[in-house]
C-alpha positions, 0 to 999 in steps of 0.5 A: 573548479566548476564554473556554473555561473559567470557574472560581470559588473554590467550583465550576467553571462548565462552558463476513448473510452465513452462515458456511460450513465448510472442506468447503463451501468446498472443494466450492464451489471444486471446482464453480467449477473444474469449470465452467471458471470462475475464483475472483472477488474483489470488491476489489483488494489492494495491490501488495507492496513491491519491484515494479519492473516491472508489465505488465497488458496493459490495452490497451497494452504499458506498464510501469505502475510503471516505464519498461520498456515492452514492445515487441509483435512478430509480431502480439502484442496487449495487448487480449485478454480477460484474467483481470484486465481485458485481457491480452497474447495470443500466437499460438504461431507469430510473436507475442512481446514484448520488453523492452530491457535494464535494470538494474531487470530484473536484481535479485539476488533476484526474484519473477515472478508473473502469470496465464497461459492456454494456448489450445493446449498444443502449440507450434512447438519442439524439443519440441511441449509446450515454451512460454516465458512469461518468459525473461531470457538471459545469455551462458551461458544463461537468467538466469531462465526461466519456462515450460511443458514436457512430459516424463514424468520430471517429470510423467507425467500431462501438461504442467507449469510450470517455473522455472529460473536459471543460474550464470555457470559454466552450472549450471542449477537448476529447479523443476517443478510436479509436482502441477499438470497444465496444461489448455488454456483455464484461467487459472493464477496462477504465481509464481517466486521466486529467493531468496538461495540457493534457487528456489521455484515456486508455482501458484495460491498453493501451493508446488509445488517448491523447489530450492537455488541456491547461486550469484549471479544472472548477467546477463552480457551484459545481454540483453532480457527476452522474453515468450512466447519464449526469443528463441533458435533452440530457441524454444517460443513461447507459444500463449495469454495473459499477464495482470498479469505483474509483476517484484519485486526481492525474494523474496515470501513465501508469504503474499504470493503466496497473497494475490495469488492469492486476490484473483482478478480483483480483482488488484493495485490500479491505481486509487487505493485507500485503505489508511489513512484520515486520522483525526480529532484534537483539538489545542491552539491553537498546536500541530500536527497530522499527518493520515496516509493510505496509498494503494495504486495505480499510480504516479504518485499525486497527492495534494490535501488539502482543508479544509472543501471548499477546496484547501490550497495545496501540500498534495500529499503522503500526509501533511498537517502543520499547525503553529501551529494557530489556532481557525479551523483546526477543520473537516473534512480529506480527501485526494483521490488520483488517478492515470491509472486513477481517483481516490479521496477519503478519509472526513472527518477532523474536527479539533477545536480547543481553547485549553487544558485547565484544572483548578482547586482550592483550596490552602492558603497557610499557616495558614487562608489559601487560594488558587486553583491553576490547572493549565493544559495546552497547548503549551509556550512558548505564552502564555496569558492568565489573567483573573478576574471577580467577576460573570462580566460584567467580566473583568480580566487577572491574568497572562500565563502562558507554559508551560515544559512542556505542563502548568504550575501557576499559583497566584493570590497573592490569598487566597480571601477574597472571596465569589466570584472566577471565572477563565478562561484563553484565548489570550494575551497579554492586557492586565494592568491 
């Protein structure tokens, strides 16, 4: 019998970083860009929802969220110096990459985003400044295409980015980076968004142009997706590098795109990174508890929960639920999350256990007679043993109280006529004399 709370008729016995302004920030940003460097971030950010393909070029051609791996062709490599780790590199003449046709690469709405650096702005193409980053063809033309071009009517100052989609009837809608002029040797973050009836093109986290596209995406023919080429006779192969290119099956918001850009070299999280730590809780004996975690990182993520340093069998989900808690369940709980890129262990979440909560007061039994009222809080349908003592040494069972609700009131029928009578409520059932 666990003695948690003891009560008597008379009274209970209690078991620097300096902030800077906008102008200073813009000045620092200008100096960084002028030096040919990039804006670095200390931490990765969680990948936005809807990610269906992610090709980081981290020494291999794998899709780290799916099964649509890249096939490198013509001497293209996946271990060139990149913006986030290493990157794909194409020579502008022979190198390109191909991803076989897949329904995952044919969403109704989509976003393409990643980092690109041009080693040279010229190319072998119908137009010397034309280079393709991503090209998904259909029978009539590009289902979606992201690239660079050089036409004075769109940007009189030099090379620009473009993003286009084509209808099944052959209508091509494009958006252009009319503000940003491309320079060789500089990393740019590009994001191309195809919404339900529009397209948008973002450069370095900022919207450059939008256009209306009132037609459904056309994937007739189910052709491959190409990196660094159009795969067509008019080809303009990429002379440069692609890093962290990703495809989503929805239109990302401007805030989501800006966040990816602002993460800089931290990129999107590949190794597990905890977003929500499991939190400590206090629970009743016989109750239940759920510890919750949220983790960003490349799938598959493998979870292992531990209590007091020991592995909990079969506890391999992002949440841990324990039922019919016993006092021995008290302790520290952590979750270890691993994937192919690393691991992370959460901070300990302390589980505190208690049998119940009891409040005591004297109540009228009629006339001048008074009795003891115990308000017991715990777990519904759980049985609690109520005991009494006159000397705190010898204890006797009074009743087994099964709660019909989380809180019940029990009245001792014995009038408070004795000099002292102490109560305690603990785990039941208990023997009753």
